[in-house]
C-alpha positions in Angstrom: -69.4 60.7 -0.9 -67.7 63.8 -2.2 -63.9 63.7 -2.6 -63.6 66.8 -0.4 -64.1 64.6 2.6 -60.4 63.6 2.5 -59.0 67.0 1.7 -58.9 68.0 5.4 -56.9 64.9 6.2 -59.5 63.2 8.3 -61.3 60.1 7.3 -65.1 60.2 7.6 -65.4 56.5 8.4 -63.3 53.4 9.0 -63.9 52.3 5.4 -63.5 54.4 2.3 -65.5 52.7 -0.4 -65.3 52.8 -4.1 -68.2 55.1 -4.3 -66.3 57.6 -2.2 -63.5 57.9 -4.7 -63.7 59.2 -8.2 -60.4 58.5 -9.9 -61.0 61.2 -12.5 -61.2 63.8 -9.8 -58.2 62.8 -7.7 -55.3 65.2 -8.3 -52.0 65.9 -6.6 -53.3 69.0 -4.9 -56.2 67.2 -3.3 -54.0 64.5 -1.6 -52.9 65.3 1.9 -49.2 64.6 2.6 -50.0 62.8 5.8 -52.5 59.9 5.7 -53.3 58.2 9.0 -54.7 54.9 8.0 -54.3 53.2 11.3 -57.0 50.5 11.7 -58.5 51.7 8.4 -59.1 49.7 5.2 -58.7 51.4 1.8 -60.4 49.6 -1.0 -59.2 50.9 -4.3 -61.3 50.4 -7.5 -59.7 48.5 -10.3 -59.9 51.4 -12.6 -57.3 53.4 -10.6 -54.3 52.9 -12.9 -52.0 55.3 -14.8 -54.8 57.8 -15.2 -54.3 58.9 -11.6 -52.4 62.1 -12.0 -48.8 61.9 -10.8 -49.5 58.4 -9.6 -50.2 58.8 -5.8 -47.1 60.9 -5.0 -46.6 60.6 -1.2 -43.0 61.7 -1.1 -42.3 63.6 2.1 -45.3 62.3 3.8 -45.8 59.6 6.4 -47.9 56.5 6.0 -48.7 54.5 9.1 -50.9 51.5 9.8 -51.7 48.7 7.4 -52.4 49.2 3.7 -54.2 46.2 2.1 -54.2 46.1 -1.7 -56.6 43.4 -2.8 -55.8 42.8 -6.5 -54.6 39.8 -8.6 -51.0 41.1 -9.1 -49.3 44.4 -8.2 -46.9 45.8 -10.8 -44.4 48.6 -10.5 -43.3 49.5 -14.0 -41.3 52.0 -16.0 -42.3 51.9 -19.6 -40.5 55.1 -20.6 -39.2 54.8 -24.1 -40.6 51.3 -24.4 -38.7 49.8 -21.5 -40.0 46.6 -20.0 -38.5 46.8 -16.5 -41.0 45.9 -13.7 -41.5 44.5 -10.3 -44.4 42.1 -10.0 -45.8 41.0 -6.6 -48.4 38.3 -6.8 -50.4 36.2 -4.5 -52.1 33.6 -6.7 -54.1 30.7 -5.5 -51.2 28.5 -4.6 -48.1 30.6 -4.0 -46.9 34.0 -3.3 -44.1 35.4 -5.5 -42.0 38.4 -6.4 -40.5 38.7 -9.9 -38.0 41.4 -10.9 -37.6 42.1 -14.6 -34.9 44.1 -16.4 -35.7 46.8 -18.9 -35.1 44.4 -21.8 -37.7 42.1 -20.5 -35.3 39.5 -18.9 -36.5 38.1 -15.6 -33.5 37.9 -13.4 -35.0 37.4 -9.9 -37.8 35.2 -8.8 -38.8 34.5 -5.2 -41.5 31.9 -4.9 -43.2 30.3 -1.8 -44.1 27.1 -3.7 -41.8 26.8 -6.7 -38.4 27.6 -8.1 -36.6 30.7 -6.8 -33.5 32.2 -8.4 -31.2 35.2 -8.4 -29.6 35.8 -11.8 -28.9 39.5 -11.6 -25.3 39.2 -10.5 -23.3 38.4 -7.3 -25.1 37.9 -4.1 -23.6 39.0 -0.8 -24.6 37.8 2.7 -22.9 40.1 5.2 -21.1 41.7 2.3 -22.3 44.7 0.3 -19.7 44.3 -2.5 -19.8 40.6 -3.3 -17.0 39.4 -5.6 -18.4 35.9 -6.4 -21.9 34.5 -7.2 -22.4 33.9 -3.5 -20.2 35.8 -1.1 -20.7 35.0 2.6 -18.8 37.2 5.0 -18.7 37.3 8.8 -17.6 40.4 10.6 -16.8 38.3 13.7 -14.3 36.1 11.9 -16.7 33.3 11.2 -18.5 32.6 7.9 -20.3 29.2 7.6 -22.8 27.7 5.2 -25.1 25.3 7.2 -26.5 22.2 5.6 -29.2 20.1 7.3 -32.1 17.8 6.4 -35.1 16.3 8.0 -33.1 13.1 8.6 -30.3 14.9 10.4 -32.4 17.4 12.3 -32.0 21.2 12.2 -30.2 22.2 15.4 -26.7 23.7 15.6 -25.4 20.2 16.5 -27.0 18.6 13.4 -26.0 18.4 9.7 -22.8 19.8 8.3 -21.0 23.1 7.9 -18.4 24.5 5.5 -16.8 27.8 6.1 -14.1 30.0 7.5 -12.9 30.0 11.1 -10.5 32.9 11.1 -8.2 32.1 8.2 -8.9 28.3 8.4 -11.2 26.6 6.0 -13.2 24.0 7.8 -15.5 21.2 6.5 -17.5 19.8 9.5 -19.8 16.9 9.5 -21.6 16.9 12.9 -23.1 13.5 12.2 -21.5 10.1 12.9 -21.0 9.6 9.2 -18.5 10.0 6.4 -17.3 12.9 4.2 -17.2 11.7 0.6 -15.4 13.2 -2.4 -16.6 12.1 -5.9 -15.8 12.7 -9.6 -17.8 11.5 -12.6 -20.4 10.1 -10.1 -17.8 7.8 -8.6 -16.3 7.9 -5.1 -12.6 8.9 -5.1 -11.9 9.6 -1.4 -13.7 9.4 1.9 -13.0 10.3 5.5 -15.1 8.0 7.7 -16.5 8.8 11.1 -13.5 7.5 12.9 -11.1 9.8 10.9 -9.7 7.1 8.6 -9.0 8.5 5.1 -9.7 6.1 2.3 -8.8 6.9 -1.3 -10.0 5.1 -4.4 -11.8 2.2 -2.7 -10.3 -1.2 -3.7 -8.0 0.4 -6.3 -6.6 3.9 -6.2 -3.8 6.3 -6.8 -2.5 9.1 -4.6 -0.6 11.5 -6.9 1.8 14.0 -5.4 2.6 16.8 -7.9 0.6 19.3 -9.9 1.6 18.4 -13.5 2.4 15.4 -15.6 6.1 15.9 -15.6 7.2 15.8 -12.0 5.1 13.6 -9.7 5.2 10.7 -7.3 2.4 8.1 -7.1 1.3 5.8 -4.3 -0.9 3.1 -5.9 -2.6 0.1 -4.4 -4.5 -2.8 -6.1 -6.7 -4.8 -3.9 -7.1 -7.8 -6.3 -3.3 -8.2 -6.7 -2.5 -7.3 -3.0 -0.1 -4.8 -4.4 1.1 -1.4 -3.1 3.4 0.5 -5.4 5.4 3.8 -5.0 6.3 5.4 -8.3 8.4 8.5 -9.0 8.8 10.3 -12.4 11.8 12.5 -13.2 12.9 12.3 -9.6 16.5 11.2 -8.9 16.0 9.7 -5.4 13.3 8.4 -3.1 14.1 9.2 0.5 12.6 8.5 3.9 13.3 11.0 6.7 12.7 11.1 10.4 13.5 13.8 13.0 14.6 16.0 10.2 17.3 13.6 8.8 17.4 11.1 6.0 17.2 7.5 7.1 16.8 5.5 3.9 17.3 6.2 0.2 16.4 4.4 -3.0 18.3 6.0 -5.8 17.3 6.2 -9.5 19.2 3.0 -10.2 17.3 1.0 -7.6 20.2 0.9 -5.0 19.1 1.0 -1.4 21.0 2.9 1.3 20.4 3.0 5.0 22.4 5.7 6.7 24.1 6.7 3.5 23.2 8.9 0.5 25.5 6.9 -1.8 24.2 3.3 -1.7 26.2 2.3 -4.8 29.5 3.3 -3.4 30.8 -0.2 -2.6 29.5 -1.6 -5.9 32.2 0.2 -7.9 34.9 -2.0 -6.4 33.5 -5.2 -8.0 30.6 -4.4 -10.3 29.5 -0.9 -11.0 26.2 -2.1 -12.5 25.2 -4.1 -9.4 22.2 -3.3 -7.3 23.3 -2.7 -3.8 21.8 -2.6 -0.3 24.2 -0.7 1.9 23.9 -0.1 5.6 26.3 2.4 7.0 27.0 4.1 10.3 30.3 6.0 10.6 30.1 6.5 14.4 29.1 3.0 15.6 28.1 -0.5 14.5 25.8 -0.9 11.5 23.4 -3.8 11.7 20.8 -5.6 9.7 18.4 -7.4 12.0 16.0 -10.2 10.7 13.6 -11.5 13.3 11.1 -14.3 12.6 8.8 -16.2 14.9 9.5 -19.4 13.0 13.1 -18.8 12.3 14.9 -15.9 10.6 15.7 -16.5 6.9 17.8 -14.7 4.3 17.5 -16.0 0.7 20.2 -15.4 -2.0 19.1 -16.2 -5.5 21.2 -16.3 -8.7 18.8 -16.4 -11.6 21.6 -17.3 -14.0 22.0 -20.7 -12.4 20.6 -24.0 -13.6 17.4 -25.7 -12.3 17.4 -26.0 -8.5 21.0 -24.9 -8.0 20.7 -21.1 -7.6 18.7 -20.5 -4.4 20.7 -20.3 -1.1 19.0 -20.0 2.2 20.7 -18.8 5.4 18.6 -19.3 8.5 18.7 -19.1 12.3 16.3 -21.4 14.0 16.3 -22.6 17.6 19.8 -21.3 18.2 21.2 -23.1 15.1 22.7 -21.3 12.1 22.0 -23.3 8.9 23.0 -23.0 5.2 20.8 -24.8 2.7 19.7 -24.8 -0.9 16.1 -24.4 -2.0 14.4 -25.3 -5.2 13.5 -22.6 -7.8 10.1 -22.0 -6.3 11.7 -21.6 -2.9 9.2 -23.9 -1.2 11.3 -27.1 -0.7 14.8 -28.0 0.2 17.3 -29.3 -2.3 19.9 -29.8 0.4 19.1 -28.9 4.0 21.9 -28.1 6.5 24.8 -27.9 4.1 26.6 -26.3 7.0 25.3 -26.1 10.6 26.6 -24.0 13.5 25.5 -24.3 17.1 25.4 -20.6 18.2 25.5 -21.5 21.9 28.4 -23.9 21.7 30.2 -22.4 18.7 30.6 -25.8 17.1 30.5 -26.1 13.3 29.3 -29.1 11.4 29.2 -29.5 7.6 25.5 -30.4 7.8 24.6 -32.9 5.2 28.1 -33.0 3.8 28.7 -36.6 2.6 30.4 -38.8 5.1 30.1 -42.6 5.7 31.5 -45.6 7.6 30.7 -49.1 6.3 31.8 -52.5 7.6 31.4 -56.2 6.8 29.2 -58.6 8.8 31.1 -61.8 7.9 34.7 -63.0 8.1 36.1 -63.6 4.6 39.5 -64.9 3.4 40.4 -63.6 0.0 42.9 -64.9 -2.5 41.2 -64.1 -5.8 40.5 -60.4 -6.4 36.9 -59.5 -5.6 34.7 -56.7 -4.3 34.9 -56.5 -0.5 31.2 -56.8 0.6 30.7 -53.8 2.9 27.1 -54.6 3.7 26.5 -52.7 6.9 26.3 -48.8 7.1 27.5 -47.7 10.5 27.1 -44.1 9.5 25.9 -42.4 6.4 25.1 -38.7 6.8 23.8 -38.0 3.3 22.8 -41.6 2.3 25.4 -41.8 -0.4 26.8 -45.3 0.3 24.9 -48.3 -1.1 25.4 -51.4 1.0 23.8 -53.5 -1.7 26.5 -52.8 -4.3 29.1 -51.6 -1.8 29.6 -48.3 -3.6 29.9 -44.7 -2.5 28.5 -42.2 -5.1 29.6 -38.5 -4.9 26.5 -36.2 -4.7 28.5 -33.1 -5.6 31.8 -32.3 -7.3 34.6 -31.9 -4.9 37.7 -33.3 -3.2 37.0 -36.6 -1.2 39.2 -38.6 1.1 38.8 -42.4 1.7 40.2 -44.9 4.2 40.0 -48.7 4.4 41.6 -51.3 6.8 41.8 -55.1 6.8 44.1 -57.9 7.9 47.0 -60.0 6.4 45.8 -63.4 7.7 47.9 -65.2 10.3 50.0 -68.2 9.3 50.3 -66.9 5.7 53.1 -65.2 3.9 53.1 -63.8 0.4 51.2 -60.7 -0.6 47.8 -59.0 0.1 46.3 -56.4 -2.1 43.7 -53.6 -1.7 42.4 -51.7 -4.7 40.3 -48.5 -4.9 38.2 -48.4 -8.1 36.9 -45.1 -9.5 34.0 -45.5 -11.9 34.9 -49.2 -12.5 38.7 -48.7 -13.0 41.6 -49.1 -10.6 42.6 -45.7 -9.2 44.7 -46.6 -6.3 46.5 -49.9 -5.3 48.0 -50.9 -2.0 50.2 -54.1 -1.5 51.4 -55.6 1.7 54.3 -58.2 1.7 55.1 -60.7 4.4 58.3 -62.9 3.9 57.1 -65.9 5.9 54.1 -67.1 7.7 53.6 -66.6 11.4 50.7 -66.6 13.8 50.0 -62.9 14.0 47.6 -60.8 11.9 49.1 -57.8 10.2 47.1 -54.6 9.7 46.8 -53.6 6.1 45.1 -50.5 4.7 45.4 -47.1 3.1 44.1 -43.5 3.0 43.9 -41.6 -0.2 42.3 -38.5 -1.7 40.4 -38.2 -5.0 38.9 -35.4 -7.0 35.4 -36.5 -8.0 32.6 -35.1 -10.1 29.0 -35.4 -9.1 27.7 -39.0 -9.6 31.2 -40.5 -9.8 31.4 -43.7 -7.7 34.1 -45.8 -5.8 34.4 -49.3 -4.4 37.1 -51.4 -2.8 38.4 -54.8 -4.0 40.9 -57.2 -2.2 43.1 -60.2 -3.1 46.0 -62.4 -1.9 48.9 -63.9 -3.8 51.9 -66.2 -3.3 50.3 -67.8 -0.3 49.0 -64.6 1.2 45.4 -64.1 2.1 43.4 -60.9 2.8 41.2 -61.4 5.8 38.1 -59.4 6.6 36.4 -59.5 10.1 33.0 -58.6 11.2 32.8 -55.2 12.9 34.4 -51.8 12.4 37.2 -52.5 14.8 38.6 -55.0 12.4 37.5 -54.1 8.8 35.9 -50.9 7.5 35.6 -48.5 4.6 35.0 -44.8 5.3 35.1 -41.5 3.4 33.9 -37.9 3.4 33.9 -34.7 1.3 36.7 -32.3 2.1 35.4 -29.4 0.0 
């Protein structure tokens, strides 16, 4: 087939074969500017390469229909001056691909249907012709989102996750009923679960407020130690505010103020170095309320004290105000009810303050001095009177008062004596004298006050002389020994 058959612009048949084209004879002048290839197939011989004069210049013409190029790879090159720039379009047996190569031979773009694809030539814009970052996504309607889905989530608009701009707001959206996790060094640092709960650091974590190592505040928690710590650095005060006003302050010295910005103000009157909890309200009453389902308790601890004598407990339980002392561990009483007040009645009782009343169970006539056998405890609040040796032992240091009463036996004259012994020595002596005997019993007794130290003890002895006899009778109405701690 002669080449002149295509000079008039009409194709002689639906297929132009290799035999119809002689590449050596094709020139620019012989190519028509308009080629109507609709429903036609052009099969080019493999020998048509750079020898075609002016390369198939169709500028200014119109090409319609389908052009099928059946070759291994199609290259568009510019080798002027040794340049290596090219565009390669390939089909291959497995994948289709497009490679774009710079003039220095570097391949910067690869699009593959069954392999790695990449864009290394510069910034990439989606909806943006002047991208300013490696990937620049822009939405003219005010929305710019990157959509992430997988086969497990599904691929509809209601599936997967999105990150992007909604107006001026940055939004991270997980459409699934699952968490959003934040990790560093392959470890989870924070998560927002599907219910909106924010968890930071797992069982141990730190929330640091501040952008440098000089000024910051930390909130730390330690699951194993059940510990939550608030830490500030180079910050004078730690304040809690509500409704735009300060409500509580911890200053740099550890003083706590509620309703005041100067919680150490009162400490200056007594001890400027003291740590203070101050509650202040200048317009009405200031209150500290302690409410407990099993009693309300306030502990005062002096660590400078000796063993088991530095822990004071003030409690309200069942309408009763109690003062008591606890052991060092705070889990057992040393003395319960040192002072007790009935809040409903307003009555005050010195709780377990030592107090006793003892009497004799037998009638005894005494002439020779001996210990009066008070062998029955009518009352012993703190169990400090021993009926076996007839002694009272002071549990604490303080001022004590004691009273004892007996009888000068009837039908006797002479003398009767009562002695109060302190730690085995006579401390107080009372003597009753009757000039002559007669048939009546005379009441004899005394009341005295002693300063005693803890573990000091007292007892009473009696005697008669010059015909007199000291008589004890069974029952407190006749003979007794009593005492109590004044303070």
